C-alpha positions in Angstrom: -52.6 22.6 -6.4 -50.0 21.3 -8.9 -51.4 20.2 -12.3 -49.8 17.0 -13.7 -47.7 17.5 -16.8 -49.8 15.1 -18.8 -53.0 16.9 -18.0 -51.5 20.2 -18.8 -50.2 19.0 -22.1 -53.5 17.5 -23.1 -55.3 20.7 -22.1 -52.9 22.8 -24.2 -53.3 20.5 -27.2 -57.1 20.6 -27.0 -57.1 24.3 -26.6 -54.8 24.8 -29.6 -57.0 22.5 -31.7 -60.2 24.3 -30.6 -58.7 27.7 -31.3 -57.5 26.8 -34.8 -60.8 25.1 -35.7 -62.7 28.1 -34.5 -60.6 30.4 -36.6 -61.1 28.3 -39.7 -64.8 28.2 -39.1 -65.2 32.0 -38.8 -62.4 32.9 -41.2 -60.7 34.6 -38.3 -57.7 37.0 -38.3 -55.3 34.3 -37.3 -55.6 32.9 -40.8 -53.8 35.9 -42.2 -50.6 34.2 -41.2 -51.5 31.3 -43.5 -51.6 33.6 -46.5 -48.3 35.1 -45.6 -46.7 31.7 -45.1 -48.2 30.5 -48.4 -46.7 33.4 -50.3 -43.3 33.0 -48.6 -43.3 29.2 -49.4 -44.0 29.9 -53.0 -40.9 32.2 -53.1 -38.7 29.8 -51.2 -39.6 26.7 -53.2 -40.4 27.6 -56.8 -41.6 24.6 -58.9 -38.9 22.5 -60.4 -36.2 23.7 -58.0 -34.1 21.7 -55.5 -36.0 23.0 -52.5 -39.3 22.0 -54.1 -38.0 18.5 -54.9 -36.8 18.0 -51.3 -40.2 19.3 -50.0 -42.0 16.8 -52.2 -40.0 14.0 -50.7 -40.8 15.2 -47.2 -44.5 15.6 -48.0 -44.6 12.0 -49.4 -43.4 10.7 -46.0 -46.9 11.5 -44.7 -48.7 9.5 -47.3 -50.6 6.4 -46.2 -48.7 4.2 -48.6 -45.4 5.1 -46.9 -46.3 5.9 -43.2 -48.7 3.0 -42.5 -46.5 0.2 -43.8 -43.7 1.6 -41.7 -46.0 1.6 -38.6 -47.3 -1.9 -39.4 -43.8 -3.4 -39.8 -42.4 -1.7 -36.7 -45.4 -2.7 -34.5 -45.3 -6.3 -35.7 -41.5 -6.5 -35.1 -41.9 -5.2 -31.5 -44.9 -7.5 -30.9 -42.9 -10.5 -31.9 -39.8 -9.5 -29.9 -41.9 -8.8 -26.8 -44.4 -11.6 -27.3 -47.4 -9.4 -26.9 -50.2 -8.2 -29.2 -50.3 -4.7 -27.6 -48.1 -3.0 -30.3 -50.3 -4.4 -33.1 -53.5 -3.3 -31.3 -52.2 0.3 -30.7 -50.9 0.5 -34.3 -54.3 -0.6 -35.7 -56.1 2.0 -33.6 -53.6 4.7 -34.6 -54.2 3.9 -38.3 -58.0 3.9 -37.9 -57.9 7.3 -36.1 -57.2 9.2 -39.2 -60.3 8.3 -41.2 -62.4 8.3 -38.0 -61.4 11.8 -36.9 -59.9 13.7 -39.8 -62.4 12.9 -42.6 -65.5 14.1 -40.7 -63.7 17.3 -39.7 -62.7 17.9 -43.4 -66.4 17.5 -44.3 -67.6 19.9 -41.6 -65.0 22.6 -42.2 -64.9 22.3 -46.0 -61.8 24.5 -46.2 -60.4 25.5 -49.6 -56.7 24.8 -50.1 -53.9 27.3 -50.7 -54.4 27.3 -54.4 -57.9 28.6 -54.0 -59.4 26.0 -56.4 -63.0 24.8 -55.7 -63.2 21.7 -53.6 -65.3 19.7 -56.1 -65.6 16.2 -54.7 -62.7 16.7 -52.2 -63.9 17.0 -48.6 -61.6 19.9 -47.6 -58.1 20.7 -46.4 -58.6 21.2 -42.7 -57.1 19.4 -40.9 -54.3 17.8 -42.9 -54.7 14.1 -43.5 -51.0 13.6 -44.5 -49.9 15.4 -41.4 -52.2 13.4 -39.1 -51.1 10.1 -40.8 -47.4 10.9 -40.3 -47.8 12.2 -36.8 -49.8 9.1 -35.7 -47.7 6.5 -37.6 -44.3 7.7 -36.6 -45.5 9.0 -33.2 -47.0 5.6 -32.4 -43.8 3.9 -33.3 -41.9 6.1 -31.0 -44.5 5.5 -28.3 -44.2 1.8 -28.7 -40.4 1.8 -28.6 -40.3 4.0 -25.5 -42.8 1.7 -23.7 -41.2 -1.2 -21.8 -41.7 -4.8 -22.8 -43.7 -7.2 -20.6 -40.6 -8.8 -19.2 -39.1 -5.6 -17.9 -39.6 -4.3 -14.4 -42.6 -2.0 -14.0 -40.4 1.1 -13.7 -38.0 0.1 -16.6 -38.7 2.1 -19.8 -36.5 1.7 -22.8 -32.9 3.0 -22.2 -33.2 6.8 -21.9 -30.7 7.5 -24.8 -32.5 5.2 -27.2 -35.9 6.5 -26.1 -34.7 10.0 -26.8 -33.5 9.0 -30.3 -36.8 7.5 -31.1 -38.8 10.5 -30.0 -36.4 12.9 -31.7 -36.6 10.9 -35.0 -40.4 11.0 -34.9 -40.3 14.8 -34.3 -37.8 15.5 -37.1 -39.7 13.4 -39.6 -43.0 15.1 -38.7 -41.5 18.6 -38.9 -40.2 17.6 -42.4 -43.6 16.4 -43.5 -45.3 19.6 -42.3 -42.7 21.8 -43.9 -42.9 19.8 -47.1 -46.7 20.2 -47.3 -46.6 23.9 -46.8 -43.6 24.5 -49.1 -45.3 22.5 -51.9 -48.6 24.4 -51.4 -50.6 21.3 -50.5 -51.8 22.7 -47.2 -52.1 25.8 -45.1 -49.8 26.0 -42.1 -52.8 25.9 -39.7 -54.0 22.6 -41.3 -50.7 21.1 -40.3 -50.5 22.5 -36.8 -54.1 21.5 -36.1 -53.3 17.9 -37.2 -50.3 17.9 -34.9 -52.5 18.9 -32.0 -55.1 16.3 -32.8 -52.5 13.6 -33.2 -51.0 14.5 -29.9 -54.3 14.0 -28.2 -54.7 10.6 -29.9 -51.2 9.6 -28.9 -51.9 10.5 -25.2 -55.0 8.3 -25.4 -53.1 5.4 -27.0 -50.4 5.7 -24.3 -53.0 5.4 -21.6 -54.7 2.5 -23.3 -51.3 0.8 -23.8 -50.6 1.1 -20.1 -53.9 -0.5 -19.2 -53.5 -3.3 -21.6 -49.9 -3.9 -20.4 -51.0 -4.0 -16.8 -53.8 -6.5 -17.5 -51.4 -8.7 -19.4 -48.9 -8.6 -16.5 -51.6 -9.4 -14.0 -52.8 -12.3 -16.1 -49.2 -13.6 -16.3 -48.8 -13.4 -12.5 -52.1 -15.3 -11.9 -51.0 -18.0 -14.4 -47.6 -18.2 -12.6 -49.3 -18.7 -9.2 -51.3 -21.8 -10.4 
């Protein structure tokens, strides 16, 4: 029996997130790579250098004050152009997913950061909130752009070339954010990868919800047209 691509991707993301969370919880051998990458990042991006400055800019792209306004503006623009509230609804759910999912996980895992300093009042470093914010904000924008508008035919997504550019841009930005966080020593690499996996699961859920909302809106429009 052939497994659908979406189901396989969701299973892989869930398995990856479960594996990393387990390794963090038990301080497993997989975390040795974190230490090696932290030390390599410190050598590659010493404080005050050009690489460190570029890494800081990339890391800042994952901040809520940058990513969420970009998501809000893009979703509102698409909603107005397509005359539908669906982009705004999906954007709002995407923004709420970070505090709803990431913060409790930080509290439970209580992972110390790459600098080894005590957590104090900070919840923890696993998973990375900046990474999740960036992945969901820019990923949701790409998802909204790829989705067809209500006036398009049911099988008409955005033009393939433009859809590819939107997805590629989101991937590149998120890779830059993750690299910046690791190079600056703000997060372990596994913090970043786990947030990518978690965000991927949320994006799949948002895509499914968007399809259902879009279908309901089209059905309502058809019933209104028959009257």
